[in-house]
C-alpha positions, 0 to 999 in steps of 0.5 A, a space after each residue: 799939688 803933688 806934681 807941682 809944689 808951687 801950687 797952693 790953695 787958699 780961701 775962706 772954708 777951704 779947711 772947713 769939714 765940708 771942704 767947699 762942696 767937698 772940693 778941698 776936703 782932706 787936703 790940709 791933712 795931706 799938704 799941711 797948712 802952709 799949702 792949704 791956707 785958711 784965710 779971714 774974711 778980708 777978700 780984697 787983702 787976701 786977693 792981693 796976697 794971692 797975686 803977690 804970691 803968683 808974681 813971685 813964682 807960686 801958682 795959687 788957687 784962690 777960692 771964693 765960696 760965693 762970686 759975691 764975695 769976690 766983689 769986694 776984691 774987684 779992684 785987685 782983680 780988674 785993676 791989678 791981676 788982669 793988667 800986671 803982665 801988660 804993665 810989666 811989658 811981659 816981664 812978669 806973669 800972674 798964674 792965679 786960678 780964682 774959683 767962684 761959685 755961682 748960682 741959685 739955691 736954697 733961698 739964698 736970695 738977691 745977694 747970694 744967688 747971682 751968676 756974674 760971669 759977664 762981669 769978668 768976661 768983659 776984662 781983657 787980660 782974664 781968661 774965664 772958664 765955666 765947666 758944665 760936667 765932672 770931666 771938664 771940670 778936672 781937665 779945665 782946672 788942670 789947664 787953668 793951673 798950668 796957664 800963665 795967665 790969670 783964670 776966673 773959674 766959675 762953678 755952679 753950685 748945683 753942678 757939684 751934685 752931678 756925676 760923670 766918668 772922670 779918668 784917674 790920670 792927669 789930662 787937660 781940656 783946652 781953654 778957649 775950645 767949645 764942645 759940640 755936645 750933640 750934632 743936629 740940623 734944626 737949631 743951634 743951641 749955645 749954652 754953658 755951666 748949669 744951663 746946659 743941664 737944663 737943655 740936656 734934660 729936654 734932649 731925649 723928648 726932642 729927639 723922640 719928636 724928630 727935633 734935632 738940635 745942635 748943642 754947644 757947651 762953650 766951656 770957655 767964656 773968654 776967649 769965646 770959640 767963635 768958629 765952632 758957634 759960626 759954623 754950627 749956625 751956618 749949618 742950622 740957620 737958627 740960634 738959641 742962646 741959653 744964658 746961665 745968668 741974666 740975658 740982658 747985657 750978658 753972655 748971650 748978647 755977645 754970642 748973638 752979636 758974633 753971629 749977626 755981625 759975621 753971618 747974618 745972611 745965613 740966619 733963617 729967623 731972628 736969634 733968640 735967648 733965654 736966661 734968668 728973669 731980669 729982676 732981683 731974686 727973692 729969698 722965698 722959694 714960692 717967688 724965686 721959682 718964677 725967676 729962674 730959667 727951667 726946662 719947660 721954657 727951654 723946651 717951648 722955645 726949641 719947639 717954637 724955633 724948630 717949626 715942628 709940632 709935637 703932641 700936647 699929651 707927650 709934652 704934658 707927660 714929660 713936663 710932669 715928669 720933671 716939674 718937681 726938679 724945677 724948684 729951688 733945690 738941685 736936680 736929683 734926675 740928671 748925672 751928665 751923660 756927656 
């Protein structure tokens, strides 16, 4: 915002003392109410205003504290924002970033705990980004603000609590390029956002037991980095997709299709996927914990797909160590060393 006066931020809660998980805290004092704009609970109208501002030369960052709030503005996003460049024969651009916060936590229940990345990833004209760590969050956000296309920027609520090394200087992370977080040969694991954190919590145990997965962080959901996925599965012959949301009709289904359509003959066994249980999430924690993905399920699936054996006693000790972190509260044991 210091470097580009056309950048404005708007949304319900951007001037709140908590500043949307701290991400907008203090910005109004620095840039004033004309560039840090508190909005009413009129999501459709506000999204239309942000679109008009983008067409006329601003670079708005619109924040919806929950992805569900954005559902009230889907007509603007799908029928207007995503198509305006196309319908104007390329004469007008819509350089807008829409931040959507997703995910489980704190008894939010069926209407406020969803990860709906696939809804937006389905739409041509949108780019969809989902960082998993602090370094990528900054780099991808800078790239998104610079981009002349509309960007949907997904943030899982629990990721605001993890730490990582972030350079003070301005840098970019390329949109559309996945990252190989860990190289391996036994099985390719493709994942993104908070689901990657759960995968990474199993990594040291797997290495100790001589299971070497290749772990890919998608970072961008549309356009998806097909080459990185295909090249990895060519090497391992096995694919596990760990989805951030429901796996049915989801991002995981798209990735499995990419692999099956392009290198089916290279697969040693059927691709597998994991995600949230295909039900509505109840508000009570005692029921919700059975619906969410967790590191135990991921570990069992990786071990099974690798074809290797681990000591039951070692596995039990590891699962006991992390079991208290698999309820309806953010992790306290993970800082994101990647």
